[in-house]
C-alpha positions as CSV (number, residue, x, y, z in Angstrom):
1,M,0.0,0.0,0.0
2,W,1.0,3.4,-0.6
3,S,1.0,5.7,2.2
4,C,0.9,9.4,2.0
5,P,3.1,11.4,4.1
6,G,1.4,13.2,7.0
7,N,1.6,16.6,5.2
8,M,-0.4,15.2,2.2
9,D,-3.1,13.9,4.4
10,H,-3.5,17.3,5.9
11,I,-3.8,18.9,2.4
12,V,-6.5,16.4,1.3
13,Q,-8.4,17.0,4.6
14,K,-8.2,20.8,4.1
15,E,-9.5,20.5,0.5
16,D,-12.4,18.4,1.8
17,D,-13.2,20.9,4.4
18,E,-13.2,23.8,1.8
19,D,-15.5,21.7,-0.5
20,K,-18.0,21.3,2.4
21,V,-18.0,25.0,3.2
22,I,-18.6,25.8,-0.5
23,E,-21.5,23.3,-0.6
24,K,-23.0,24.8,2.5
25,Q,-22.7,28.3,1.1
26,T,-24.3,27.2,-2.1
27,K,-27.2,25.6,-0.3
28,T,-27.8,28.7,1.9
29,R,-27.7,30.9,-1.2
30,Q,-30.1,28.6,-3.0
31,T,-32.6,28.6,-0.1
32,S,-32.3,32.4,0.1
33,I,-33.0,32.8,-3.6
34,N,-36.0,30.5,-3.4
35,Q,-37.4,32.4,-0.3
36,N,-37.0,35.7,-2.2
37,R,-38.7,34.3,-5.2
38,T,-41.8,33.0,-3.3
39,E,-41.9,36.4,-1.4
40,S,-41.7,38.3,-4.7
41,L,-44.5,36.1,-6.2
42,N,-46.7,36.7,-3.2
43,N,-46.2,40.4,-3.4
44,L,-47.0,40.5,-7.1
45,K,-50.2,38.7,-6.4
46,I,-51.1,41.2,-3.6
47,Q,-50.3,44.1,-6.0
48,A,-52.4,42.6,-8.8
49,K,-55.3,42.1,-6.4
50,K,-55.1,45.7,-5.3
51,I,-55.0,46.9,-8.9
52,M,-58.0,44.8,-9.8
53,E,-60.0,46.3,-6.8
54,M,-59.1,49.8,-7.9
55,S,-60.1,49.1,-11.4
56,E,-63.4,47.6,-10.3
57,K,-64.1,50.7,-8.2
58,Q,-63.3,53.1,-11.0
59,F,-65.1,51.2,-13.7
60,C,-68.4,49.7,-12.4
61,Q,-69.7,46.7,-14.3
62,G,-71.9,47.3,-17.4
63,N,-75.2,45.7,-17.7
64,I,-76.7,44.0,-20.9
65,G,-78.8,46.5,-22.7
66,E,-77.0,49.7,-21.6
67,S,-75.8,52.2,-24.2
68,V,-72.1,52.8,-24.3
69,K,-69.6,54.9,-26.2
70,V,-66.5,53.2,-27.7
71,K,-63.6,55.6,-28.4
72,I,-62.4,55.5,-32.0
73,P,-58.6,55.6,-32.3
74,D,-57.2,58.7,-34.0
75,V,-55.9,56.8,-37.0
76,D,-59.3,55.4,-37.8
77,R,-61.2,58.7,-38.1
78,A,-60.9,62.1,-39.9
79,R,-60.5,65.3,-37.9
80,S,-64.1,66.3,-38.3
81,D,-65.6,62.9,-37.5
82,L,-67.1,61.8,-34.2
83,R,-64.6,60.6,-31.5
84,C,-66.8,57.8,-30.3
85,V,-69.2,55.1,-31.7
86,L,-72.5,54.6,-29.9
87,G,-73.3,51.0,-29.1
88,V,-75.1,48.7,-26.8
89,I,-73.9,45.9,-24.5
90,M,-75.1,42.6,-26.1
91,S,-73.5,40.1,-23.8
92,M,-70.7,39.6,-21.2
93,K,-68.2,36.7,-21.1
94,D,-65.5,36.6,-18.4
95,N,-65.6,40.4,-17.8
96,Y,-65.3,41.0,-21.6
97,Y,-68.2,42.7,-23.3
98,E,-69.7,42.1,-26.7
99,I,-70.9,45.5,-28.1
100,G,-73.3,46.1,-31.0
101,T,-73.9,49.1,-33.1
102,T,-76.7,49.9,-35.6
103,E,-74.3,48.8,-38.3
104,G,-73.6,45.4,-36.7
105,K,-71.8,43.7,-33.8
106,L,-68.2,44.7,-33.2
107,Q,-65.8,41.9,-33.9
108,Q,-63.6,42.1,-30.8
109,L,-64.6,41.8,-27.2
110,Y,-64.0,44.9,-24.9
111,S,-62.8,45.2,-21.4
112,R,-64.6,47.6,-19.1
113,N,-62.0,50.3,-19.4
114,Q,-62.4,50.5,-23.2
115,F,-65.8,52.1,-23.2
116,T,-68.0,54.5,-21.2
117,V,-71.5,53.8,-20.1
118,C,-74.1,56.4,-21.2
119,K,-76.7,57.7,-18.8
120,E,-79.6,57.3,-21.2
121,K,-80.5,54.3,-23.4
122,I,-79.8,55.5,-26.9
123,I,-79.6,52.2,-28.8
124,Q,-81.7,49.1,-28.1
125,I,-80.4,45.5,-28.6
126,E,-83.2,45.0,-31.2
127,D,-81.6,47.8,-33.3
128,V,-78.3,45.9,-33.8
129,S,-78.0,44.0,-37.0
130,A,-76.6,40.5,-37.0
131,N,-73.4,41.0,-39.2
132,S,-70.0,41.4,-37.6
133,I,-67.9,44.5,-38.3
134,S,-64.7,46.0,-37.2
135,L,-64.5,49.2,-35.2
136,R,-62.8,50.9,-38.2
137,K,-65.6,49.9,-40.4
138,A,-68.2,51.1,-37.9
139,A,-66.4,54.4,-37.6
140,R,-66.3,54.7,-41.4
141,S,-70.0,54.1,-41.7
142,F,-70.8,56.9,-39.0
143,S,-68.3,59.3,-40.6
144,N,-69.3,62.5,-42.3
145,L,-66.7,62.1,-45.0
146,G,-66.5,58.3,-45.4
147,G,-63.7,57.3,-43.1
148,Q,-60.1,58.3,-42.8
149,G,-59.1,61.6,-44.3
150,Y,-60.9,63.9,-46.6
151,D,-62.2,62.9,-50.0
152,R,-62.2,65.8,-52.4
153,C,-62.3,66.3,-56.1
154,T,-60.0,68.7,-58.1
155,C,-62.4,69.2,-61.0
156,T,-61.9,72.2,-63.4
157,Q,-65.0,71.4,-65.5
158,G,-67.6,72.4,-62.9
159,C,-68.5,69.0,-61.5
160,K,-71.3,68.3,-64.0
161,T,-70.4,64.7,-64.9
162,N,-69.6,61.4,-63.1
163,K,-65.8,62.2,-63.7
164,C,-66.2,64.2,-60.5
165,K,-65.3,62.1,-57.5
166,C,-67.8,63.7,-55.3
167,K,-70.7,63.6,-57.8
168,K,-69.9,59.9,-58.5
169,A,-70.2,59.1,-54.7
170,D,-73.4,61.1,-54.4
171,R,-71.8,63.6,-52.2
172,L,-71.8,67.4,-52.4
173,C,-68.5,69.2,-53.1
174,N,-67.1,71.0,-50.1
175,S,-64.7,73.8,-49.4
176,K,-61.8,71.4,-49.6
177,C,-62.5,70.4,-53.3
178,H,-61.8,73.6,-55.4
179,A,-61.3,77.1,-54.2
180,S,-63.3,79.6,-56.1
181,K,-64.1,77.8,-59.3
182,S,-67.7,77.3,-60.4
183,C,-69.4,74.1,-59.3
184,A,-72.7,72.5,-60.2
185,N,-72.5,70.0,-57.3
186,K,-72.8,72.3,-54.2
């Protein structure tokens, strides 16, 4: 058998002790990390609960049949168009609302913070048509000018024929079309 000199046994023993200390430090760090993770998770749940309670206080639950206003995004409307589309709450699924307009049901479901409940009943559920439309399409149908931006003609002939964009669309020419030229479609 080989025997190590006494000095070597001491070195091996010292390395074993260092390994045990490192293992112990690693375990304590790991338990500390796990405790911090569970504490963070609990705090996040508490914070989420508080936010939900504040939201429920601020936005009371809408009832089926109530008239609502849904805000139209700026990119989906012209400057002179309405800022909101009027609708009615058709149904509610998991705190998401199905809203219908006189043009049809809106395709997406809305959370409570995406619309405002009106004081009066303006639209009835019976007034809603069965087809499904997007909010952009609903905004376009309620628009004064036909949707995003302004439609205008640049006619020089007096807007007498269907070559005129406005006349072809059964719309009267407006001040944006042509400045002081004569027009038969005003």
